[in-house]
BATI-430352 format. One line per 4 residues: number of its first residue (from 1); for each residue z, y negated, x of N, C-alpha, C. Coordinates in steps of 0.02 Angstrom, whole numbers. Layout:
N
NUM> Z Y X Z Y X Z Y X; ...
***
This chain:
349
1> 803 177 520 730 233 528 725 276 484; 655 285 457 648 344 414 608 389 444; 617 458 454 567 496 487 563 549 447; 497 568 428 465 630 379 430 681 425
5> 445 718 434 417 782 473 406 839 436; 328 866 455 308 932 422 308 939 350; 300 866 321 288 871 232 236 913 211; 264 942 176 212 1001 129 226 987 54
9> 192 965 -7 205 963 -67 133 992 -101; 155 1052 -136 79 1084 -177 96 1085 -256; 53 1066 -290 49 1066 -373 4 1121 -388; 9 1180 -381 -37 1246 -391 -57 1233 -332
13> -143 1228 -336 -177 1249 -274 -190 1169 -239; -170 1117 -279 -170 1056 -247 -126 1058 -196; -148 1024 -135 -102 999 -86 -92 915 -104; -41 885 -120 -25 829 -125 -2 807 -45
17> 26 844 -23 53 824 47 32 884 93; 19 866 146 -8 939 184 20 901 257; 59 934 278 90 939 343 98 858 367; 128 805 319 136 744 347 187 731 385
21> 172 699 443 231 669 501 239 599 496; 281 560 481 287 484 490 354 459 505; 346 412 555 411 379 569 412 295 534; 451 275 513 457 201 484 508 173 526
25> 502 135 559 548 89 604 611 56 549; 660 58 576 713 16 543 678 -68 541; 684 -94 473 679 -153 473 612 -181 466; 571 -122 456 494 -141 446 480 -149 380
29> 420 -169 379 379 -165 306 321 -130 296; 327 -70 290 266 -22 299 241 4 226; 170 -3 231 121 1 168 110 81 177; 98 109 122 77 181 114 -2 174 80
33> -42 166 96 -111 144 85 -167 207 65; -188 207 18 -252 252 4 -276 265 -64; -325 291 -74 -343 290 -144 -306 335 -181; -326 347 -245 -276 393 -299 -294 464 -271
37> -227 510 -286 -238 553 -260 -226 583 -191; -217 530 -157 -212 533 -74 -147 559 -49; -97 543 -99 -27 573 -71 17 530 -65; -1 455 -79 57 398 -56 117 392 -93
41> 94 405 -159 160 410 -212 196 456 -204; 170 522 -204 211 593 -182 253 578 -113; 225 547 -60 263 543 -8 330 480 -11; 300 441 -66 366 390 -60 419 419 -115
45> 408 458 -163 453 491 -204 488 556 -178; 456 591 -119 490 641 -78 536 599 -31; 529 536 -11 572 497 29 632 477 -14; 619 466 -79 677 446 -112 697 486 -161
49> 690 562 -143 724 617 -170 703 623 -237; 641 590 -271 640 600 -343 579 678 -351; 554 685 -276 503 736 -278 546 775 -229; 549 849 -232 562 900 -185 505 935 -151
53> 516 938 -85 466 956 -30 464 1039 -34; 387 1072 -28 396 1143 -24 420 1154 51; 415 1111 99 435 1130 167 428 1044 203; 477 1033 248 472 976 292 556 964 290
57> 552 903 303 606 857 322 614 782 325; 670 761 281 665 691 279 746 661 305; 721 612 344 785 586 397 788 514 376; 843 488 357 861 421 325 904 391 381
61> 901 349 419 962 317 467 996 381 494; 970 421 531 992 488 570 1021 525 531; 1013 544 462 1056 583 408 999 628 376; 992 682 382 955 740 344 965 738 269
65> 910 708 246 923 699 160 877 744 125; 848 778 151 806 836 134 828 843 46; 884 877 57 914 904 -12 969 875 -26; 975 787 -25 1028 747 -44 993 730 -113
69> 1031 713 -160 997 689 -222 998 608 -223; 933 587 -266 916 525 -250 967 464 -266; 1022 484 -306 1092 433 -301 1124 424 -241; 1124 464 -190 1142 472 -138 1117 456 -74
73> 1057 441 -95 1012 416 -6 1008 351 5; 1061 311 -40 1076 244 -2 996 198 -21; 956 203 -74 902 161 -84 898 133 -141; 845 70 -137 827 46 -206 767 58 -228
77> 740 75 -273 669 100 -297 648 43 -341; 591 13 -341 548 -27 -388 487 7 -410; 471 5 -459 422 51 -506 376 -7 -515; 314 23 -548 246 -34 -559 279 -58 -625
81> 305 -24 -666 340 -51 -736 415 -55 -716; 426 -120 -747 488 -151 -736 554 -85 -755; 563 -62 -794 618 -16 -815 696 -43 -829; 679 -126 -867 735 -172 -872 773 -141 -927
85> 835 -175 -924 871 -156 -983 856 -207 -1029; 821 -199 -1078 797 -246 -1141 867 -292 -1172; 903 -255 -1182 965 -295 -1215 1009 -323 -1171; 995 -327 -1101 1032 -358 -1056 1010 -414 -1041
89> 1044 -466 -1014 1022 -522 -988 988 -526 -900; 957 -580 -892 945 -563 -825 993 -550 -760; 1043 -581 -779 1106 -583 -740 1128 -510 -745; 1146 -487 -806 1174 -399 -823 1135 -361 -792
93> 1064 -372 -793 1007 -325 -764 1039 -319 -674; 1029 -373 -660 1041 -378 -569 1101 -359 -567; 1152 -355 -602 1232 -342 -590 1249 -264 -590; 1195 -231 -637 1209 -176 -667 1233 -115 -613
97> 1196 -120 -561 1211 -67 -495 1287 -77 -481; 1309 -140 -477 1361 -156 -435 1423 -148 -482; 1416 -153 -548 1466 -134 -605 1484 -64 -620; 1419 -17 -602 1431 44 -609 1464 76 -559
101> 1461 38 -501 1495 59 -440 1571 24 -427; 1592 -1 -497 1651 -53 -503 1659 -91 -426; 1642 -141 -419 1639 -190 -376 1685 -248 -417; 1716 -271 -381 1758 -331 -394 1713 -388 -422
105> 1751 -409 -480 1702 -460 -531 1686 -510 -481; 1723 -548 -450 1710 -594 -397 1663 -583 -340; 1647 -513 -333 1596 -497 -270 1530 -484 -314; 1547 -468 -387 1475 -462 -407 1450 -525 -438
109> 1501 -576 -456 1460 -645 -452 1424 -676 -397; 1468 -677 -344 1431 -695 -290 1375 -674 -276; 1354 -605 -263 1297 -554 -230 1254 -575 -302; 1258 -586 -360 1214 -589 -423 1177 -670 -402
113> 1227 -707 -398 1202 -791 -389 1157 -799 -316; 1179 -758 -279 1136 -763 -216 1060 -734 -213; 1063 -674 -248 1003 -622 -253 955 -693 -300; 986 -699 -365 941 -743 -403 927 -810 -376
117> 949 -825 -330 916 -882 -288 876 -867 -237; 891 -805 -213 835 -794 -175 776 -764 -193; 771 -749 -269 694 -731 -284 679 -768 -331; 718 -823 -336 679 -893 -387 704 -892 -448
121> 759 -843 -460 774 -849 -542 847 -877 -563; 860 -930 -505 935 -959 -531 938 -985 -596; 892 -1017 -612 903 -1051 -691 871 -1013 -747; 856 -930 -722 835 -894 -786 910 -841 -792
125> 957 -849 -776 1012 -784 -775 1029 -765 -855; 1028 -815 -891 1053 -801 -964 978 -769 -1008; 931 -773 -995 870 -766 -1025 868 -678 -1018; 825 -648 -1060 812 -572 -1072 741 -564 -1036
129> 732 -502 -1030 674 -469 -999 617 -510 -1036; 613 -498 -1105 558 -515 -1138 530 -606 -1157; 589 -640 -1125 573 -704 -1120 547 -727 -1034; 536 -664 -999 513 -666 -929 433 -665 -924
133> 408 -687 -871 326 -676 -863 342 -623 -837; 282 -586 -819 274 -508 -775 298 -535 -717; 291 -578 -679 295 -587 -615 373 -607 -597; 405 -628 -655 482 -654 -655 515 -587 -668
137> 481 -534 -697 517 -473 -716 533 -431 -673; 466 -442 -626 466 -395 -564 523 -417 -507; 497 -481 -507 566 -515 -455 639 -505 -481; 653 -497 -539 717 -468 -566 729 -389 -541
141> 678 -343 -550 676 -287 -532 692 -288 -445; 662 -318 -425 685 -330 -349 748 -344 -332; 764 -393 -358 834 -412 -356 885 -364 -373; 894 -331 -435 919 -267 -446 930 -231 -391
145> 866 -212 -374 884 -152 -325 895 -171 -251; 901 -244 -234 942 -254 -170 1002 -281 -197; 1035 -275 -236 1094 -297 -260 1153 -261 -227; 1135 -183 -225 1179 -128 -209 1166 -132 -121
149> 1136 -181 -100 1141 -181 -17 1100 -110 3; 1045 -96 -17 1026 -28 15 1001 -16 85; 996 32 109 966 39 180 902 36 177; 859 63 126 785 72 116 789 35 42
153> 719 9 46 694 -23 -22 632 22 -22; 615 50 -75 549 78 -93 514 47 -155; 461 37 -151 416 7 -191 353 35 -206; 337 44 -271 277 97 -302 237 71 -342
157> 187 33 -302 134 -5 -337 172 -52 -384; 212 -116 -335 261 -140 -393 215 -200 -417; 157 -232 -404 125 -276 -439 58 -246 -474; 71 -177 -485 4 -158 -512 -19 -169 -578
161> 29 -188 -626 16 -216 -689 26 -287 -691; 5 -326 -645 6 -398 -650 -69 -419 -637; -81 -480 -646 -158 -508 -641 -153 -538 -550; -216 -547 -537 -246 -553 -473 -205 -610 -450
165> -197 -677 -487 -161 -742 -452 -92 -723 -445; -59 -679 -491 24 -668 -483 36 -619 -440; -17 -584 -420 -15 -521 -364 -14 -565 -303; -65 -606 -299 -62 -648 -234 5 -698 -214
169> 24 -721 -277 73 -761 -268 160 -704 -248; 154 -651 -271 201 -616 -272 196 -587 -203; 144 -569 -177 130 -541 -101 170 -598 -61; 142 -648 -62 175 -694 -3 253 -702 -27
173> 272 -701 -89 346 -703 -95 370 -649 -65; 333 -589 -82 377 -520 -35 392 -527 32; 346 -557 68 330 -564 135 400 -615 158; 408 -651 110 467 -721 152 545 -681 118
177> 534 -640 76 599 -601 51 605 -552 98; 573 -504 132 578 -471 177 603 -500 254; 568 -544 259 591 -594 322 667 -616 318; 691 -619 262 763 -645 242 806 -597 247
181> 793 -536 214 835 -489 192 834 -426 246; 767 -420 273 765 -370 323 770 -294 319; 780 -271 237 801 -197 233 719 -183 251; 733 -108 267 679 -68 292 656 -44 218
185> 578 -78 204 529 -66 167 478 -43 162; 454 10 113 397 57 112 374 33 45; 302 26 43 268 -21 -19 206 39 -34; 190 55 -65 137 107 -106 88 54 -124
189> 22 60 -104 -20 22 -135 -91 47 -123; -147 39 -164 -224 65 -144 -247 -3 -135; -216 -67 -143 -261 -123 -130 -249 -139 -52; -305 -129 -27 -310 -157 53 -288 -211 68
193> -312 -284 15 -286 -338 38 -212 -355 38; -181 -315 1 -104 -318 -14 -61 -288 51; -103 -233 72 -71 -200 117 -83 -255 193; -142 -264 212 -156 -318 254 -112 -377 246
197> -99 -400 196 -75 -469 182 0 -465 206; 44 -396 172 97 -400 180 151 -358 224; 108 -303 251 137 -249 294 148 -262 368; 199 -243 405 202 -237 474 155 -183 493
201> 167 -136 460 137 -70 490 95 -44 412; 37 -1 424 0 25 372 -3 95 398; 22 159 340 -13 218 355 -65 230 291; -121 247 324 -182 268 284 -187 333 271
205> -176 367 203 -177 425 173 -245 444 150; -266 521 148 -315 534 112 -310 617 118; -323 628 46 -311 704 28 -265 738 53; -194 700 56 -126 714 76 -115 717 161
209> -157 705 186 -142 695 264 -156 613 270; -105 608 341 -111 530 353 -166 524 423; -216 485 402 -277 472 440 -255 430 497; -220 370 502 -203 327 559 -143 283 531
213> -98 275 579 -42 229 575 -39 176 621; -35 116 598 -38 73 638 -13 9 607; -29 -74 662 -20 -135 631 -88 -144 587; -82 -190 536 -127 -210 515 -209 -229 555
217> -213 -252 607 -250 -276 658 -274 -216 699; -236 -165 707 -254 -103 743 -311 -70 688; -276 -56 632 -325 -14 588 -377 -42 574; -381 -122 577 -441 -163 554 -489 -165 595
221> -468 -170 663 -509 -189 717 -524 -120 766; -481 -63 747 -497 -15 778 -473 48 743; -515 61 696 -513 119 641 -519 174 677; -465 222 664 -477 297 679 -541 349 675
225> -565 322 609 -620 348 578 -653 317 532; -725 341 524 -745 313 462 -719 294 391; -671 347 381 -629 326 320 -586 277 317; -558 270 377 -516 223 375 -539 151 378
229> -587 144 406 -648 80 415 -666 59 339; -681 118 312 -718 103 259 -666 91 200; -622 110 194 -556 108 151 -530 29 176; -525 7 235 -477 -53 255 -527 -102 257
233> -553 -127 209 -595 -195 201 -677 -177 199; -704 -219 179 -784 -202 175 -822 -181 226; -868 -148 218 -912 -108 265 -991 -114 228; -1028 -117 297 -1108 -113 276 -1131 -56 318
237> -1186 -41 308 -1214 29 345 -1287 -12 372; -1291 -27 432 -1335 -44 470 -1364 -8 522; -1434 20 497 -1448 67 549 -1430 126 566; -1381 153 515 -1336 215 533 -1268 186 567
241> -1245 135 564 -1194 110 599 -1157 83 535; -1096 91 553 -1048 62 493 -1004 5 530; -1027 -68 505 -1001 -128 529 -966 -161 476; -938 -207 495 -897 -255 438 -961 -317 423
245> -958 -326 355 -1006 -384 342 -1001 -450 384; -944 -474 389 -951 -546 426 -962 -527 502; -979 -458 523 -992 -460 604 -1084 -446 611; -1114 -461 539 -1171 -459 538 -1206 -542 533
249> -1246 -555 591 -1271 -618 588 -1339 -610 567; -1359 -664 525 -1424 -682 500 -1455 -721 538; -1536 -739 542 -1572 -791 573 -1651 -780 538; -1675 -822 559 -1744 -842 539 -1807 -796 587
253> -1773 -801 664 -1811 -771 713 -1803 -720 732; -1871 -673 721 -1856 -604 753 -1839 -592 816; -1854 -632 858 -1833 -628 942 -1755 -657 952; -1712 -653 904 -1646 -677 909 -1619 -618 964
257> -1575 -661 1016 -1537 -623 1062 -1492 -566 1019; -1491 -516 1073 -1443 -461 1063 -1383 -475 1091; -1342 -471 1055 -1266 -494 1081 -1228 -433 1076; -1200 -424 1126 -1143 -372 1148 -1082 -408 1157
261> -1052 -398 1092 -980 -421 1088 -923 -388 1116; -877 -402 1135 -812 -368 1172 -798 -305 1118; -788 -250 1142 -784 -186 1095 -844 -155 1077; -897 -180 1095 -960 -146 1069 -987 -112 1134
265> -1013 -52 1121 -1040 7 1168 -1109 -9 1184; -1124 -23 1126 -1210 -22 1122 -1235 -66 1061; -1294 -77 1051 -1307 -119 987 -1364 -84 932; -1354 -118 899 -1407 -78 829 -1456 -109 822
269> -1474 -173 869 -1542 -207 864 -1540 -237 813; -1604 -268 801 -1610 -306 762 -1655 -287 697; -1638 -298 627 -1666 -247 582 -1717 -319 543; -1753 -301 512 -1799 -366 465 -1789 -341 398
273> -1766 -392 359 -1750 -370 289 -1745 -426 237; -1756 -409 173 -1764 -444 126 -1709 -465 92; -1682 -536 60 -1639 -565 41 -1649 -535 -39; -1593 -484 -75 -1588 -472 -117 -1546 -536 -177
277> -1502 -565 -149 -1469 -587 -203 -1411 -635 -151; -1390 -694 -170 -1369 -739 -126 -1294 -738 -164; -1236 -740 -152 -1180 -741 -204 -1122 -780 -159; -1115 -848 -216 -1063 -897 -172 -999 -867 -194
281> -954 -877 -141 -887 -849 -154 -837 -891 -120; -843 -972 -151 -811 -1001 -120 -854 -1029 -52; -799 -1030 10 -818 -1060 70 -868 -1017 90; -851 -930 76 -900 -877 102 -956 -864 55
285> -1015 -841 87 -1063 -819 48 -1082 -747 60; -1081 -713 3 -1113 -637 6 -1191 -641 15; -1227 -595 58 -1303 -601 57 -1310 -543 53; -1341 -516 -6 -1357 -433 -12 -1428 -428 9
289> -1428 -360 49 -1522 -374 99 -1537 -290 90; -1610 -305 90 -1640 -231 82 -1679 -223 154; -1661 -162 196 -1689 -148 251 -1748 -135 237; -1799 -174 277 -1876 -167 244 -1914 -98 277
293> -1869 -84 326 -1905 -17 371 -1881 49 305; -1827 54 294 -1793 107 261 -1783 95 182; -1775 35 168 -1766 26 91 -1694 27 87; -1639 35 132 -1564 43 122 -1541 -32 115
297> -1498 -29 64 -1458 -99 60 -1400 -110 89; -1379 -163 104 -1313 -176 152 -1297 -251 128; -1240 -291 153 -1234 -340 141 -1197 -376 205; -1218 -446 207 -1177 -473 260 -1139 -537 232
301> -1100 -561 265 -1045 -616 237 -1048 -670 291; -1078 -733 285 -1073 -798 310 -1043 -839 280; -1034 -898 317 -1004 -965 278 -1064 -990 253; -1030 -1047 217 -1072 -1076 163 -1130 -1117 203
305> -1095 -1155 261 -1130 -1190 293 -1188 -1161 342; -1182 -1097 350 -1241 -1050 383 -1285 -1030 342; -1250 -1032 272 -1298 -1012 218 -1350 -1058 193; -1347 -1115 208 -1358 -1178 183 -1409 -1188 231
309> -1380 -1196 300 -1427 -1219 345 -1501 -1147 361; -1475 -1090 337 -1532 -1055 339 -1568 -1067 285; -1555 -1089 229 -1604 -1105 166 -1608 -1038 139; -1555 -993 136 -1571 -928 107 -1581 -929 38
313> -1647 -887 8 -1680 -879 -55 -1677 -800 -68; -1684 -791 -133 -1700 -729 -145 -1761 -710 -145; -1781 -646 -107 -1859 -628 -90 -1862 -644 -25; -1829 -682 15 -1865 -703 87 -1852 -671 122
317> -1885 -643 198 -1862 -598 248 -1831 -640 300; -1765 -618 314 -1732 -637 377 -1717 -573 433; -1688 -597 474 -1675 -547 528 -1601 -532 535; -1578 -487 547 -1508 -467 549 -1480 -428 606
321> -1429 -432 637 -1398 -396 687 -1323 -380 687; -1315 -337 705 -1231 -329 710 -1196 -365 779; -1151 -403 774 -1125 -440 825 -1069 -382 851; -1041 -340 819 -985 -307 844 -1003 -232 802
325> -997 -172 838 -1000 -114 816 -927 -70 830; -886 -62 786 -821 -24 814 -823 39 853; -790 59 884 -803 122 924 -764 168 867; -812 212 844 -778 269 801 -818 340 835
329> -763 397 820 -785 463 844 -834 481 795; -843 478 753 -890 487 705 -943 433 693; -1007 459 668 -1048 410 655 -1083 431 591; -1098 387 541 -1136 397 486 -1224 408 502
333> -1245 462 483 -1302 486 518 -1341 484 446; -1398 463 444 -1471 459 393 -1481 518 401; -1514 534 341 -1550 612 321 -1605 627 388; -1632 579 409 -1693 599 448 -1653 590 530
337> -1597 577 535 -1559 574 601 -1520 492 598; -1495 509 657 -1458 430 659 -1471 355 659; -1571 370 694 -1604 320 676 -1668 321 686; -1706 289 649 -1779 295 661 -1803 239 701
341> -1876 273 720 -1892 234 762 -1925 153 747; -1940 143 683 -1955 96 648 -1898 47 619; -1834 75 614 -1794 28 589 -1772 -30 618; -1766 -28 691 -1751 -84 709 -1812 -108 763
345> -1801 -185 774 -1855 -219 811 -1831 -206 879; -1865 -174 936 -1844 -164 997 -1871 -236 1038; -1801 -274 1055 -1806 -320 1089 -1763 -326 1158; -1803 -362 1217 -1761 -349 1270 -1716 -415 1274
349> -1668 -412 1309 -1591 -464 1297 -1631 -530 1355
***
């Protein structure tokens, strides 16, 4: 268990952390997610001991480590850039932490062989970092961090320097790795898909404060506020309400039935809209639309089959409705109010 209580960190007048309190369960993979400047890397570095807090407490495994130096916190740390020893082989890089701890040679060899197999680098032990791909170097960095059997593994944007395909592959690999080694892991990322794909729990940060903590499902389906909803996945604004694009249904019939899906307290009504653009994204199709009453742009996400069945074409008129509107304590209001009389078609159920 990692517990951060009342953490504050200022750089001049800028509050990087503003009274942050967070519990990270043992054995979990927790993502710290937020935009640039939200405080997620500062929080991670404070857990690692690489940043000193102005005030607050950091506890790891029931031990107050707030004033304990990084090398004595029993953590493994992986940065975005691999920080490999270029003159050492993969094997020597992974073994480095064990050797400086003067572990017996047979123990070092056994542990390194085990880790290279786990991270998929068993055949690469005699190569140098320059002979590896970016994804292989990052797996080597993770093996090196795990070699000393840390209580906590901290990952600071570990896949940020890699291309999209390699990032996706490594996300899947990291999830499997975590299930195998079960070390308490904290991942900093600004990539919403990465957090949803990998983490057991997500803490969303904004302007140095935690907006919400929960499972990916909790945060996606039950966001605490509009910031969380907007940051964790795509959103569309439909008649003053934030909705998920995949929760917008399109049709040709203006009298389409209003549907109140579970979790929806009210309906945003049916909106007459003009198709601005149809974008094919493999199985899914993004339909960019303009509200004919207000001129506002919004997007809906439908299947390719639904798009073809509707025969969607640029410039045509369709009718849109939200099948689900998340319950939020706040609502986005248009300049003229939450809704205007001519924004929706008033239909009876």
